N, C-alpha and C positions, 0 to 999 in steps of 0.2 A: 616595982613591976609586978603587976597582976598577971596570974597566970591565963586569964582568959585573952589578954593582948597578945601575948605569946602565941597561944593555941591559934587565933584567929591570923595573925602574921604569918604563921607558918602554914596554915592553910591557903591563904591566898597566894604564898609564893610558890608552894608545890604545885598547887592544882593549876595556875597559870602557866608553871613552866610544862607540865604535862601538855595541857591545851596547845601551848606554843610549838611543841616538838610534833603533835599531831597535825597540827595546821601548816606548818612547814612541809611535812611528810606529804600532806596531800596536795600543797601547791607543786611540789618537785612531781607528783604524779600526773595532774591535771593542766596545770599550766595556767590556772584562771585567776585574773587579777583580783578578785575579790578576795580570795583566799590571802593574798597579801595584805590586805586591809585587814582582816580578820587577824592574820598574823601581827600585825603593828598594834592591835588592841590588845592581845596578850603579852605583847613586849610591855607594853605601858601598865598592865596590871603586875607583872612581874617586878619592873622596876619599883613600882610603888610598894609592893610587898618588901622588899630588898631594904629600901629607906627605911620602912616601919620597923623592921627587924634591927637594922643598925641603929635607929634610935632608942629601940627598947635595950639593946644589949651593951652600947657602949655609953657609958656614964659621961664620960667627958667629951663626947662628939658633939659638935655643934648642932643646934637644932636644924637637921637638914630636909625635915620634911613635918611641914606644920597640916594637920588632918583638915583643918578649918579652911585654911587658904590655899595652899598648893594642892591638897589633896581635891577639894572642889573643882580646880581648875582642871586636873588630871582627870577628874569623873566626867566633866563636859566634854573634853576631848573625845574620851570613849564613848560617850554618848553620840556625838557627832559622827565618828567614824563608823561607828554601827547602824548610822541612821542613812549615811551615805551609801552604803553596801546593800542596803535594802531599796534603795532608791535606783541603784544602777543595774541597768539590763544588761 
């Protein structure tokens, strides 16, 4: 386990959790549907960070998250959601 991977995984997880809390608070205040889509993006980042962390710290855990395949699919879903938010009026 390299320290860089641990730091990056922790940063992704903590930052996405913070942004998720902020975006859900904003949705609760303004009731804008775009904020729900943005919140779903942050949920995906949070899940990705948690799965990366589990893969780093649990030696006997099955490979839950392959950065090459599943990570790429999650990233594409995130990009599509962000694109849809920018297009929606």
